[in-house]
N, C-alpha and C positions, 0 to 999 in steps of 0.2 A: 540765302546765297549771296545777296548783295554785300552783306557784311564780310563774308569770306573773300569775295573778289577784291574788296577794298583793302582787306588785310594783306593780301598777296602783293598788291602794288605798293602799299605802304612799306612793306618789307624791302621790295626791290628798289624803291626810290629813296628810302630814308638815308642810306649811306652815301648818297651822291653829294659831292660838294656843290655849293651854290654857284649857279651860272648866270651870266648876264642875259638879258632878253635877246641879245644878238648871238648868244652862244659862242662868244669870242674865245672862251676858255675851254670849250668842248674839244674832245679828242677828234682828230681828223682820220676818217676811215674810208676805205674803198670797199665796195661790195661787188663780188664777182658771182655771176649766175650763168656763166658760159658752160655749155656742155658739148662734148664731142661723142658722148655715148648716149645712154638713156636720158630722156628729158622728162622731169617730173611736172605734172600739171599743177603742182602746188607752188611752183617758182614765182608766178605773179603775186600770190598771196604772201610768200616769203618776203618779197621786195617791199610790198606795202606794209607788212608788219614791222620789218626792220626800220623803215622810214618813220612809222608811227612811234615806235619805241624811242627813236632818236629825238623826236620832237617832244614827246611826253617827259622823258627823263632829263633832257638837256646834257646828258653825259657825253654824247658823241654826235658828230655831224657827218653825214655821208657826203663826201666831196663829189663823188659821182658813182653811178652804177656802171659796171663793166658787163654789158649785156650781149645776148645772142645776136649775131648778124641776121637780118631779115632776108635770108636766102633759103628757099625751099629746095631740097635735094631729093629727087625721086628715089625711092628705095626698092630694091629687088624683093619680090615676094619671099616670105620665109616658109620653107618647106616644113611641114609638121614632123615632129619627132617620130621615129619608128615605133610601131605598135609593139607593146610587150607581148612575149610569147603566151603569157597566161591571161591576156586581156579578156574581160568578160564581154557579153553581148553589147552592153551600153557603150563601153569603151570602143569597141569595134565600129559601132554605128557613128560615134563622134569622129573617129579617125577617118572613116569613109567620107563623111561630110566635109571635114577639114581638107582632105585631099582633093575633093571636087572643087572647093573654093580656090585651092592653090593652083590647080590645073587651069582654072578659068583666069586667074590673075596672071599666070605665066604667058597666056596667049596675048595678053596686053603688054607684056614686057618685051617690046619690039626692039630691034637694033636702033631705031631712031630714038626711042625713049632712053635706051641705055646710053647713047651718045649725049643726050641732054643731061642725064644724070652725072656723067663724067665731067661735063663742062661746068655744071652747077657745083659739083664737089670741089673743083679747082678754085672757083670763085669764093666758095665758102671758106676753104682753107686759108686763102689770102686774107679774107675779111676777119677771120678769127685771130690770126696773128696781129692784125692791125688793132683789133679790139683789146687785145691783151697787153699792148704796149705800155699802158699806164703802170703795169706791174714791174717794169724794169727798175733796177736799183737806182738809176739816175733820176727817173721820174718820181719814185717814192721819196727820194731825198729832196728834189726840187719842190714838190708839193707839200713837204713836211708831213707826210702820212705817218700816223701813229700805229695803225693796225689795218689788217686786211681780213675780210670775211669771205669765206667760200660757202655760199648758201646753195646746197644741192647741186654743186658742180659734178661733172662726170667726165671720164675719159682722159686721154693723154693730152692735156692742154699744152699748146706750144708757147709756153712762157718765154719771153725774150731772153732771159738769163736765169735758168733754173738754179744753178749753183749760187748765183748772186742773190736770188730771192731767199733761199734758205739762210745764207749768211746775213742778210738784212734782218731776219727774225732773230738769229743768234746774237746779233749786236745789241738787242734790247727792245725790239719792237714786238707787236702783238699779232698773233694769228688765231682766228676763230673759225670754226667750221661746223656745219650742220648736216646731218643725215649723209647724203652721198658725197660729202667732202672727203670721206674715206674711200670712195669708189672713184678716185681721181689720181692720175699720175702713177698708176700701178707699176709701170716699168722703171720708175725712178726711185731707187731705194732711199736716198736722203729725205725725200718727202715723207715716206711711211715711217722712217726713223724719227723725224721731227714730230709727226702726229702721234706716233706710237700706237697705231691701230690701222688695219687695212681691211676693207670689206672683202669677205670671202664668198658669202652667199646669203640668201634669205628664203624663207618659205612663205606660206600663206599668212596674211594679216591675222593677228590674234589679239585677244585681250592681254594686257601686260601688267603684271604686279611688280613694281619696282621697289628696291630697297635703297635707302640713302647710305652712301659711303661716308658722308660728312654732312651732318644736319646743320652745322653752323656756317658752311661755305655759302657765299653769295649765290652760287648756281643752284643751291637747294631751292631758292626762290621762296623760302618760308613755307614750303609744302609740308615738311616734317620728315618723319622716319620712313614712311611708305608713300607710294604714289601709284594709283590704279588708273590705267588707261583702258578705255572701252575697246579700242582697236588701234593697232599700229603695225607697220611692217618692221619687224625686229631683225637687225643685222647680226650675222655671225661674223665675229671679228678675228683676224689672225695677225701675226707678227707684232704682238704686244708683249713687252716685258713689264710685268706688274711692278717690278722694283723701280720702274722709271715713271710711274704715273700715280696720281692721287685719284682714287675712284670716287666719283660723285654720286652716280646712280648705277645700279647693277641689278641683276636677277639671280636668284638662287637655283634656277633651272633653265634649261632650253625651253623657250615658250611653246615649242611644238612637240616636246617630249617631257611632259610634266613630271613623270616618275623619276627622271634622272637628275640627281643633285649635282650641279656644276656652278662655277662662277661664270656669269654671263655678262660681260661688260656692256654698258649702255652709254655712260658719259664720264669724262675724266678731264683732268687738267695736269699740266706739267710745266717745268722750266726747261727751255732749250737754249743752252748758253746763257745769255742774259735776257732772253725773250720769254714771254708767257704764251702758252698754248691752251686753248679751251676747245673741247669737242663734245658734241652730243650726236648720237646716232638717230635720235628722234627727229621727225620733221618730214616724213613721207606724205602724210595726209594733210589735205587742205584744212580740215577741221581741227588740226592741232595748231597750225600757224595762225588761222584767223578766228577771231571771236565774233564774227558777224553772225547774226541770227539767220541770215539768208543763205548760208552754206547749204548746198543740196546734199541729201543723204548723210546728214550729220550723225556720226556715231559717238564721238567724244563731245561732251557737253561744253557749253560756253565757259563754264568754270574751269574745265580741264585746259581749254585753250588759253585762258588767263594764266593758269599755272605754267604752261609751256612758255608763255611770253616772259613770265617772271624768272623762269629757269634760264632762258638764253640771255635775258638782260643782265641777270646776276653774273653769268659767265663772261659776258662781254665787258662789263664794268671791271671785273676782276682782272681780266687779261690786259685791259688798258691801264691798269694800275690805279683805278679810282676808288677801289674798296679793298679791304684786307681779307685774306683767306689763305688757308694753308695750301702749299703745293708739295708738302712732304709725302712721298709715296707711302701707301698704306696697303701693302700686299696681304696683310693679315685679315682684312675683311672677307667674310664669306657668308 
């Protein structure tokens, strides 16, 4: 296994240009992990991994992280979904238990707590806008930023200038996103057009057998023609025109309906104007992001974590223009 891990990183690092010890020539990147929707527990691991890859490869330097404001907003209890008419006895029992918990939680959702939640939400909204100010076109230019990474972002992020941000990419800069980067800015069509893929839904986590759309692309990570994950949350993607993307990894079936043969996109790259875009829907689980032996309830092996890191490092380096790789759409793969 040690030989395999070394091979993966040798592949990922070999194409990098030589950098000075001070990384003076490294590309300048901002990493955003802000969420206004669901927040993944893997985000701290994503931040550590992206920082580790930057130091190990010398390919890019993280100018700074754009992170979540430390403001806790009390949330109203979620009412359980209505019980199906044909629910069995076990489902009925679970529903009754969930309703009991919901009723108990609602007794604590007092007008005072609701007022506190409203006030906290207002403070959070202001803080989020402030946190995202580095993504303004003026700041991106002033700080000479080469690329932006959205690592597991979610929700309608209040970017200071959404149109300006898309234009900045089109002018020749880089955009890279992992997992729920496609579950971001749903109401803003230019973003999904730029990314060429929008999160629609997901089902239970499953083993995933991936097929390479391009084995020679840096984002293949030296993994080869197939890639087997022990467990991951696989996204259903909508609003993608395959004639506008180069498939890097995909599945030949819906992971939750093995019998049905379909094209199931997982990772791709494309050119947007003069800018380069790389996206992977992988990255829900902590044991994909981190290769630490101390990860609790690890399902994916450390070797698979290393593969994931080689995958995203290759995609980042490609998007930043540090290594060659085709961006020609390949809708013929199936």
